[in-house]
C-alpha positions in Angstrom: 19.8 4.4 -10.7 20.1 4.1 -6.5 16.5 4.1 -5.3 17.7 6.3 -1.9 17.4 9.5 -4.9 14.5 10.7 -4.7 13.6 12.0 -8.6 13.1 15.7 -9.4 10.7 15.9 -12.7 10.7 18.6 -14.6 7.3 19.3 -14.9 4.4 20.5 -13.1 4.1 18.5 -9.4 0.4 19.8 -9.2 0.2 18.8 -12.3 1.1 15.4 -11.5 -1.1 15.3 -9.2 -4.2 16.2 -11.1 -2.9 13.4 -14.0 -3.0 10.8 -11.5 -6.4 11.4 -10.1 -7.6 11.7 -13.6 -6.2 8.5 -14.5 -7.7 6.8 -11.9 -11.2 8.1 -12.6 -11.0 7.8 -16.4 -9.2 4.7 -16.8 -9.5 2.8 -13.1 -6.2 2.6 -13.0 -5.3 3.7 -9.0 -1.2 4.7 -9.6 -1.0 5.8 -6.1 -0.2 2.9 -4.5 3.5 2.7 -6.3 6.8 4.1 -5.7 6.2 7.4 -7.0 9.9 7.7 -8.4 9.7 5.1 -10.6 6.1 6.1 -11.9 7.1 9.7 -12.8 10.3 9.1 -13.6 9.0 6.4 -16.8 5.9 9.1 -17.6 8.2 12.1 -17.8 9.9 9.7 -20.8 6.6 9.0 -22.4 5.7 12.5 -22.1 9.0 13.7 -24.0 8.7 10.6 -26.5 5.4 12.5 -27.5 6.6 16.1 -27.1 4.7 16.9 -24.2 4.5 20.1 -22.4 2.1 18.9 -19.7 0.6 16.2 -17.6 -3.4 17.9 -18.8 -1.7 17.6 -22.3 -0.3 13.5 -22.5 -3.9 12.6 -20.7 -5.7 14.6 -23.4 -4.1 12.7 -25.7 -4.2 9.1 -24.2 -8.0 9.8 -23.9 -8.3 10.1 -27.4 -5.5 6.7 -28.4 -6.1 3.2 -27.2 -2.7 2.9 -28.8 -0.8 5.2 -26.5 -2.9 4.1 -23.4 -1.6 1.1 -24.0 2.0 2.0 -24.5 1.1 3.8 -20.8 0.4 0.8 -19.0 3.0 -1.4 -21.0 6.2 0.9 -20.1 4.4 1.5 -16.2 4.8 -2.5 -15.7 9.3 -4.2 -15.4 8.5 -7.2 -17.6 12.0 -9.1 -16.9 12.1 -12.5 -16.3 13.7 -16.0 -17.5 12.2 -19.9 -16.8 13.3 -21.3 -13.1 14.4 -17.6 -11.9 16.3 -19.0 -9.0 17.1 -22.5 -9.5 17.3 -23.2 -6.2 14.0 -22.2 -4.9 12.6 -24.2 -7.7 13.8 -26.9 -6.7 12.9 -26.4 -3.2 9.2 -26.1 -4.1 9.9 -29.5 -6.8 11.8 -31.7 -3.9 9.8 -29.9 -0.4 7.2 -27.6 -1.3 4.1 -29.2 -3.4 4.8 -32.4 -1.8 4.1 -31.4 1.0 1.0 -29.4 -0.3 -0.5 -32.7 -2.0 0.1 -34.2 1.3 -3.2 -32.2 2.7 -5.0 -31.5 -0.8 -4.0 -34.5 -2.5 -7.2 -34.8 -5.5 -5.1 -31.5 -6.6 -3.8 -28.0 -6.0 -4.8 -24.5 -6.7 -2.0 -22.0 -7.9 -1.4 -18.8 -8.6 1.1 -16.7 -10.2 0.4 -13.5 -9.5 2.6 -10.9 -11.8 2.7 -13.3 -14.0 4.6 -11.0 -16.7 5.7 -13.1 -20.1 4.4 -16.5 -18.7 7.2 -18.0 -17.9 6.8 -18.2 -14.0 3.5 -20.0 -14.8 5.4 -22.2 -17.5 8.2 -23.1 -15.0 5.0 -24.2 -12.6 3.6 -26.7 -15.0 6.8 -28.1 -16.4 7.2 -29.2 -12.2 3.7 -30.3 -12.1 4.3 -32.4 -15.7 7.8 -33.7 -14.0 6.3 -34.6 -11.0 2.7 -36.2 -12.9 0.5 -34.3 -11.4 -3.1 -34.9 -11.6 -5.0 -32.5 -14.5 -7.0 -31.8 -11.8 -4.1 -29.0 -10.4 -4.8 -25.6 -11.9 -2.4 -22.7 -12.3 -4.1 -19.0 -12.9 -1.2 -16.7 -14.4 -2.4 -12.9 -13.6 -0.9 -9.7 -14.7 -2.4 -6.2 -14.9 -0.6 -5.3 -18.4 -2.6 -6.8 -21.2 0.2 -6.7 -23.9 2.8 -9.6 -21.7 -0.6 -11.6 -21.0 -0.5 -12.2 -24.8 3.1 -13.0 -25.0 2.3 -14.9 -22.2 -1.0 -17.0 -24.0 1.3 -17.4 -26.9 4.4 -18.8 -25.3 7.5 -17.8 -27.2 10.6 -16.9 -25.8 13.9 -16.6 -26.9 17.2 -18.6 -26.3 18.4 -16.5 -23.2 15.0 -16.9 -21.7 15.8 -20.9 -21.4 19.4 -20.1 -19.9 18.4 -22.4 -17.1 17.0 -24.9 -18.8 18.9 -28.1 -20.1 18.7 -29.6 -23.5 16.3 -32.5 -22.4 14.0 -30.1 -21.2 14.1 -27.8 -24.5 13.3 -30.4 -26.6 10.2 -32.0 -24.7 8.5 -28.6 -23.4 9.7 -26.3 -26.6 9.2 -26.1 -30.2 11.6 -24.3 -32.7 10.0 -21.2 -34.4 11.2 -21.1 -37.7 12.7 -17.7 -36.6 15.0 -20.2 -34.1 12.6 -18.8 -31.1 11.3 -21.8 -29.0 7.4 -22.4 -28.2 5.7 -24.3 -25.3 4.3 -26.9 -26.6 0.4 -27.2 -26.2 0.3 -29.7 -23.2 2.6 -27.3 -21.4 -0.6 -24.6 -21.3 -3.7 -27.3 -20.9 -3.6 -26.5 -16.4 -2.8 -22.9 -16.8 -5.3 -20.0 -17.6 -3.9 -16.3 -18.2 -6.4 -13.2 -16.3 -5.7 -9.3 -16.8 -6.0 -8.2 -12.9 -4.6 -5.4 -10.8 -3.1 -6.3 -7.5 -4.4 -3.6 -5.5 -7.8 -3.0 -6.7 -9.2 -6.2 -7.5 -10.7 -8.6 -5.2 -8.9 -12.4 -5.2 -10.2 -15.6 -5.6 -9.7 -18.0 -2.4 -8.3 -21.1 -1.3 -5.6 -21.6 -3.1 -2.7 -23.9 -2.3 0.1 -22.1 -3.4 0.3 -18.4 -4.5 3.6 -17.2 -5.8 4.7 -13.4 -6.3 8.4 -12.6 -7.0 9.6 -9.0 -7.7 6.2 -7.8 -8.4 6.3 -6.0 -4.3 9.3 -3.7 -4.6 7.4 -1.2 -7.2 4.9 -0.7 -4.2 5.0 1.8 -1.4 4.9 -0.4 2.0 1.7 0.3 2.7 0.3 -0.8 -0.8 2.9 -3.7 0.3 1.1 -4.4 4.0 -2.5 -4.3 2.1 -1.6 -6.6 -0.6 0.0 -9.4 1.7 -2.8 -9.4 3.8 -4.8 -9.9 0.9 -2.9 -12.9 -0.5 -3.2 -14.3 3.2 -7.0 -14.5 2.9 -6.8 -15.8 -0.4 -4.5 -18.7 1.0 -6.5 -21.8 2.0 -5.2 -22.6 5.9 -2.0 -24.3 5.2 -1.8 -22.5 1.5 1.8 -21.1 1.0 2.6 -17.6 -0.5 6.0 -17.4 -2.0 8.0 -14.4 -2.5 11.4 -13.0 -4.1 14.6 -13.2 -3.1 14.5 -9.6 -2.6 11.0 -9.2 -0.5 10.5 -9.9 3.2 7.7 -9.6 4.9 7.7 -8.2 8.6 4.8 -8.2 9.8 4.0 -12.0 8.7 2.9 -13.0 12.0 -0.1 -10.1 12.2 -1.5 -10.9 8.6 -1.0 -14.9 9.7 1.5 -16.5 8.5 4.2 -18.0 9.9 7.7 -18.8 8.1 8.0 -21.9 6.1 11.2 -21.8 4.7 13.5 -18.4 3.3 10.9 -16.8 1.3 8.3 -19.0 1.9 5.3 -18.2 4.2 2.4 -20.1 5.5 -1.0 -19.9 6.4 -1.8 -20.7 10.0 -4.4 -23.8 10.0 
């Protein structure tokens, strides 16, 4: 659907505002920073699925049923990705970016995959680091709001379509085929990754990162939330650290938050 088209919900607007407030107060999930036409459309789909007439009715069952709450979280997130998505960008990461970062911190890098979804991105980074013989001290944090996709990431089992950008030698080196014909990440690739649940808009971030990767995530946030998030990312980087964003995302006020352009879609924190 064209993003310029405003979604018209069949349900009551005031009831929706109360619903958002109660989601925040009861579940500690603040949805105000997300693009509301996206959020509301998905909530309305779930309401129709469960034959709900009002948001108040839907809230009542969400409070009682953990499975329905888990479904709610899962449907509000977008988890479409693949290994080495936009391969030319990952080639740049391998050939240019990480060698540059290693010069400043040769003892080991601190990397964060923010909004890691089902794990293809952090495992892509781990493959690159393995190919480069990076020290074991180079660690990856992989974080996402959705605990279901985090569990999928930890399991590391994928359909062949997720591996579309990998040749046969990489598939055999880094994956084992399951009895059902899927591909499971080999244990060695998981060793440097730590998975954690995190809300990018409300939780505090760790600091001192050499590289933060957040691609195709902020497109779901409104402009105010984007600006706050990019400022938080800048603060989380060490001087000289780099933020890698998606191919449809640009940071217009990067100078104001202490960043400079390193390469298209790569922003470096001023030293």
